[in-house]
N, C-alpha and C positions, 0 to 999 in steps of 0.2 A: 649462516644457519641457522642464529633465532627467526629470520622469515620462513624458511626452508623447512623448520619445524611446525610452525606455524600451520603453512598453505598444507603439508598433509594430514594434519589432523581436520581441514574444512574440507567435507562434500563441495564439488565446485560440479555444480551444473552445468557452468561455459564450457569444461570440458567434457563432459557426457556428451551436452549435445554437436562440439564441435565432430565429435566418435560419432554421434547418431548421423549427424550431416555426410562423412566420411563414405560411412557405410551406405547411404541411399546413395549417394554421387554412383558409388560403386554398381550397385543393385540395377540405380537406369542402367547404366551404359554395357551391364552384362543379359539385359532380359531383351537385346532386340532380335528378331526373325519368329518370335510368338510370344502369348497373350503373356504376361508380369505387370500381376499386381501388388503393389507397395499402399502400405497404408499410412500415414502422416498425422502424427495428431500435436494437434497445436491450439494451445487455448487463446496465447495474446496474439491480435491479428499481425501486432507489428513483428516480431518477430516469426510469423506464419509467410507475411511477405520480403520480408527479409531472406529466409530458405530459401525463396521460390525463385527470387532474381538471382540468387548467387549461386544456383544448381545450373539455368537457365543459362546464364553466363559464361559457366566452369564445363558445360559439355562441349566437345568436342564437336568442332560443324558440321560432321558428317550425321549426330541425332540432330536431327530440329526438336524447337519446346512449343507446346502450342498449349493454348487456356478454354478455359472454358465453365460458365457456373450451372450449376442442377438450378432446374424449373421448379420454384418454392411448389407449386398443386398439383405439377407431376415430374417428384424428385427423381429421373429412370436415369441411373449412372447409362448405360447402354442409348437411352435414347440421344443422352448430352454429349455422348463419347463419337453417337452418328454422326448427330450435326456436323461433326470440325470432318470430320471423314467427306463427309457427298460435298463437302465443297472445298475440297485440295486432292487434288491430283495427284502431287507424290503420296499422301497419303495412301487413297483407293491402290495404290502402286508396290503398296506393302514397304516403304521406305523407312528407314531407323528412325526413329520418334520419343518424345516423351508426351503426355497429355496429360498436364496436371487439372485437375476437376477441384474447384473451390464450391463452397455455397450450400454443405451438408451442415455448417456451421448456426446458418440461420432460421433453419428447419424448427419449429416450433415442437415439443415432445408430448403436450395436453392437448386434448382433441378438443378443438371450438368448433361448431356448427348450429346446425338443428334438435342436438342432442336425441338422434337415433341413434340405433344400435349398428346400423351401419357408416357411423360418421365414423373417418377415418385423422389421426391425426399428420402431419407432416411429414414426420419422421418414420410411423408406419408405414404408409405409403412406401418412402424409403427404400426400408426396411425390406418392404416385400416385393420389391421388384427387384434388391440386389438380392434375391434368395429366388426370386423365378425364371429369372432371367439373365442368371450368369451364367447358362450354356452361352447365348448369344454373343456374349463379350468374346467368346473364343476367334471371334472372324477378324480382331482387333490385335495381328502381330508386335505388337510396342509395348513400352510400358505405361502404362497409367498409375498416378499419383495420384492420390481420393483422403486427403484434407480433413480430418473429422476433428473433434471438441475429445478432451477426455471423457465429457460423458456418453459422446456416442458412440466411443471404441469401448466402454463400459455393455451396451444395449448390442450392439454388433454380435458379439457372439453369441449371443440367445436369440436374439432377433432373424439373425442372421446365418443359421451354423454354417451350412452348404457354402457361399460366399466365402466367409471366413477360414472355411479350410484350404480354399485356391490362396489363398494369400501368398504371396513370397516372400514378405517382409514386414515389420511393422518400425515404425520410427519414432520415439518419443521425444519432442523437446521441450524439454521441462520450463516453466515460469512461476514467479508467484501470479498473474493475471491469470483469474480461472471467472471462464462464460458460464459457468452454471453452480449450481447452489444446494449444498446437501440436505438432503430431507430431513437432517436433524435442525436445521435452523428454521423447520419449517411450521413447527408444531401449532401456530394458530392459524397458517392456511389450509393446512389438511383435509380439515372439512370443504373446503372447495376444493381441494388437489384431486381428493381421492374419485370421485365421476370421476374425472377426464382422464385420470391414467386410462390407459388404450390398450394395455392387457390384464388378464386374471394374473399374470406372470411376476406383473409388477407391485415392488411387495413397496406399501404404503410408508413404511419406515428406513428404505435403505433401496433411495435412486438420488439420481444426480438430476437439477431441473433448469436447464436453461433465463435466465434473467429475459429473457424477452419471453417469455412464456409466463413470468406472474405480470410483466405490464401490460402484455394482451389479454390478461386473465381481467385486470382491475380496469381497463376500457370495455371491456364486455360487462362488466357488471354495471358498472355505472348503465353505462348505454339502455340492459337488462331492467334494472331496478330500477334505478333514478339516483341522482346524487345525494339522498337523504336517505338511502338504504341503512340502518344502524348497522349493520355488518363492512360497510367499506372502511368503518374508523379504524379497524384494527387493521385491515387487511393495507392502507393509506400506513399507519404505523409500523406493522411489519417490514413495510416494503422500507418507510424511513432509517430502519433500522436496520437493514440486511444493508444497504446501500454504505450505512455508518461503519460499517463492522468493516468494511473492504475498504475505505478510501486505510480506515487505523492499523488493518493485514498488509498493506500494501496490495490488493487485489484487483485492485480497480483496472479499467482501460482506459480511464479519461478522466483525471481527477478531480477538474473542475468541475466537469461535465458532472462527475458521482454526483462531488459534493453541493450542485444546484439541486440534484434529485434527492437528495436525503433530504435535503430544506423544502423544497414542494411538499412531498410525500408525509413532510412532521405537520410542516403546519395547515394540506387539507384534513388529516387527523388532528390536530387541533381546533379549528372552525368546527368540525362535526360532533366531536366532542362537546364544546362546548353549544350545541342546538341541541346534545341529546342529553345533557345533562350531566355529563360522564367526568366528575371532577376527579376522579384515581386517574382515569387513563390520560386528562387532560396534564395531571401534576409528571405523570410519567414522561410523558412529549416534549412537553418544557425541560425535563432536566437532559432529553437526546439533542433535542434543540438549542437548549444552553452550549450544553461542548463542544457543539459545529462553530457556533460562533465564539467560545473562547478557542478556540483552536483557530479561528479566522483575524485573531488577534481584537475582536469586539467585546469586550471585555465589560465597557457597562450593558450592553446590551443582556452578556451569558451571565450577568449578576440578574441583572430582573427579569431574567425567566426560571433563574436558580430560587429564588426569593418567591415568587410566584410558582412555584411548584412548593416550598418549603412552606408558606405560608396554608394550604390545601395537606397538606400531608399531617402539619401541625392538628387539624381539625378533625382529620379522619384517625389520628394517634396510632398513623403508622412509624414508630418509632426508627423501624430499620430503616425506612428509606431518607429519615431527616437524617440519619449518620450520616449517610452517603449526601444530602443536600449541604450539609454542614460541612463535608470535607472540598464538597467542589467549591464552596465559595469562598470556603480555604484558600483555594488552590488558585482562584482569581487573586486574594490579596496578595499569594504570595508572588505572584505574577509582577504586580502593581511593586511592589518588596514591600511591604506595610508586613513586617513581620511578625512585634508582636499582633496586631489584628488576624494573623492570617493563625501565628498558634495559637491565639484565644478560641477559633472555629473548627481547628483540627483537635485540639481537648477535648470539645462538647462534642465532638464526633466521635473521639474516643471513648470517653465516658462511658456515653448508650453502648458503642461497642462491649464494652466490657460488661455493660449490664445483662446485656443479651447473648455472652456467651459467645460473639461471634469474632473467634482466633486470627480467622485469615483477613477481617477485616483491622483488627487492633495492632497483626502484622505490619500493612499497610500502613496503618498512621504512623507508628513510631518510627517506622522508614523516613516520614515526609516529616516527621518534627525531629528527624537526624539530620536533612536540609537544610532547614530553617534554622539551627542553632549553626550547623557548616555556614551560611549565607553570612548570617554575624559572626564569622572567625571565632566561633566557641567548639575547636575540633574535639576535643575530650570528653565535651556534652555531646557532641555531634556521635563520635564514636560510640559511646554507651546507648544511646536510642539504634544505635541503625545493629549494634550486635545483640539486642533484646529482639531487634525485629528476625536476624536471623536464627535465631533460637528459637522463634515461637515458628519458622516456615522451616526450618530443619526437622521440626517436631510434626509439622503438619505433614510433611514430602512435597512440599513445595521448590522442587527443584528449578522453576523457572526463576521465583523469587529468594533463592539459596542465589544464584546466578547475580540475578540482582544485585545484593548484601552487600556479595564478593567486592562487585565492579563499585559503589561508593567508598565500604572500606576500602580498595585498593586505593581513591582519590586522599582516602585520609594519609595516606600511607606517606604518597607519593609528595604531599607539601609536608610532611614534615621529616621528607630529604631521605627517607626509608626505603631506599629506592630498590633493594633486592626484596624486598618484603611487597611493596606494590605491585612491584611485576610479580610476581607469586598469588597474589588474589588474582589478578589482570588473569594473568595465566588460566586460574582453575573456573572462573568464568569465564573463559573463553570458552575452554573447552565443556562446560556444562553446557552452556549454546552451543556448542555444536553437536552436541549428544542429541539435544532434545530436538534439531532443526531449526531452530530460530537464527535464520537467514538474515531478519532486521537488526536482531538483538548481537549478534555476532557485530557487526558493520559496528555496531556501539562499541565493542568491544578492540575491534583492531584499532578503531579512534583513541580509546582510552589508553591500551600501548603504544601510539603511534606519540601522543602526547608526552608521554614518559620518556621516552625513549627521546623526542630535541628536550627535555628538559636535562637531559645525561650529553647533549652535544651528539647524538646521535644519528646525524641527520638522515643518510641514507636509510638507513634501517627503518626510520620512521615514515618519508618518502613515499617505499614500497605499503607498507599498510595504509597509510593513507590511498591512495592509486588505487588499492583493493578496495578498500572499504565506496569510494565512490563509485570504480566498476560493478561492485556488488549493489548499493542502492539501484544503478539504472536501469541496473541486468530486473532486480526484482519492480522494481516503482517506475519506470519511464523514468523519462527527462522532465518531464514539465511535475514533478514532485517537490515541496520544500525540503526535505530530508537532503536531497541529490543537489538543493543546492546550499545547504549546511556544508556537505563534501567538499563541495566545489572552494566553498570558503577556507576553508581548512586547510586546505592542500594551499591556498595561497597564502595563508598565513604563516604558513610552514619558510614557505622562499621568502614569504617577504621579511622574516628573521633573518634568515639567510641573508639578508642584500641579494635576490633575487628580481629584484622587479620587475623588469621586463617578463617576467615567468608569471609574478605576480598577479599585474594589473587587467590581461584576459579574463585571468578564472573570476578576480571580483568582479570586474565589468559582465559577467557574463551571468554569476549570482546576483549581482542585483539585478538586472534586468530579471530575471527566475521568479524574482518573488517580489516584484513592481507587480508582474502579468499574474502570478498565482496567490497572489494575498494583499492586493491592493496595497497603493502609495502609502499608507499611513500607519500602517505595520508594525510595530516596535520592530522587526526582523530587518525591517528594508531599512530604515535609521540605522542598526548599527552596520548593513552595507555601508553605505554611505561613509558611518564614519572613518570605516576601514579604509576603505577609496582614497579618503582624506585625508587618511594620518598616511599612506602611499604616493602621495603628490604632495605632501611635506615633506616628505623624505626625501623625495626628488629636487624639490626646491622648486616645485609647480605650484609656488604660494598663491598663483591669482583664483587656481582650478580649486586649490585645497577648501579656501575659508569656502567659498556659498554651500560648502558638501558638509562642513560644521558648523552652518546655522542652520540648514537642511534638516540636522542630523539632531540640532539642540530644537530646534520647533517641535518634533514630529512627540519627542520622547517626552517635552514639558506637555502637548498635548493629549500625549495619552496614559505616561507614566506618571505626572506630573511634575511638577519643581525639586520637590526632596527624591524622588524615589533616587537610587545611587548611581542608576544610567546618568540618568539629566544631570547631575549633580560634577560625574565625571566625567562628561561632555562638556560643560562649562565649562571646565576648568583643563580642558585641553584647548580649548576655544582662546581663553582669556591667556593663555600658556604664548598657543600661536600668535597672539597679537600684538602681547610685547615681546616677544623674539621680533616680528613683523618693526614695530618700531623701533626697538633698536635698532636695526640692517638700516634704515633710512636713519637714525644719528648719523651713525654711520658713514654712510652715504653722503 
């Protein structure tokens, strides 16, 4: 019952997508014998392809399926469909069919060319063809499914109103993956963009811009102005930040590719900022690049970048950014398990935030200081700091922060064995995140509740929540994301704790393979996965397979975290105990 209650509170995009798919399938079948224009909307390429494959497979054999892609330079829907009809006798005879049209997602929104008034963007041509050749579409007595992105759908009704009025249905398929950027994130790029908007009706403060347009804008600027053009530093830095934000929000279409692009653009920005003597810009770019290196587990490189930034910020007297850099350095020490140094750095940050009256920053710092006390096992002190953070977040109306605070306070109560109070706090966090539409954070709340249920021996309920969290992360982040690997690991841990070793092993292996591919073989998370697999093999009596995995784990932790890190010490103890047990068995034999 408890899981049904949770499911009822969570918005379920997967079910909405299924409902829209069912409606699309019915509309395709029902629209034969006449022009049947259907608009399908999806930003995620993988989701788009999956849906197309599914409806083509599920349609009855009496309805034949065809595909065609729009030409980028002359993106005419009528011409694209006609090119299929002209080469197929069945279609020329008016046979029942569906023609799926893709390629609109590749069309550029901005105008690129010689800059003359006659220059049209690819999307402008597309909308023009839709508006002025719609009558010619009547010659096609079958279903046409035109796939567009959310950005294109927003423009369709404005730019091709007559065509839009002919649609028989619009079917929107949700995903966190985004193909376009909101103009609200493009403030530093707007001077370059405004002159390229293809219509006076385009509001420079309210539009969506495809990522491909921004890449094309930078490439063209490089070609026309040269690589030393000063404004390129701002464009590079803005592009790097866009990709970094997409990674953090789960909006990226390919995690590794967009991470590499973020690093590339920040490095380009830094190189040009050095040549221009833009020290303030360098400091900002170093911090952004440091965040990415931190997430990759390259903590030494991240620390180096943060300290370079802090040095310049100190020279410039930029107190707010100094506070941020102190906190970033504190984070590195947290990851290393150096709690005293981490606390010292965060208190330096908190001191500046207090001096500046930065209440949001103070709330964040108190929360992290609570984390440090919790890792030390000082639960009462941790709770005190978490409640200070919660009170300030409540005063500020920071609902997302309040949800986070309730979650960690739930951890405190769970550790004390106050399970009813822990569940109450976890649910408060979950319900608020549901209201806020924070899907990624919702997965965290589901994991918290699952951990509580596991502690209580409520394994079936825990499993249902972990599977739900895994599916949610897969849908939002795609299958190649570190958080998906973590969810696989969580589910495997549950199976392992129940002795369901055969079910745990493939999940551990899948998580390990994914982490190696995404994070590299020397990341602490990879070491944790190796350790889990070693423990599993040891429990199964597969000792020859377990020992080398323990050794690999220990080597990575020593190299990355140091010999005195709690993780390193714990694995060393595990290995020593394992070897003692093996020696005892050999002596018995």
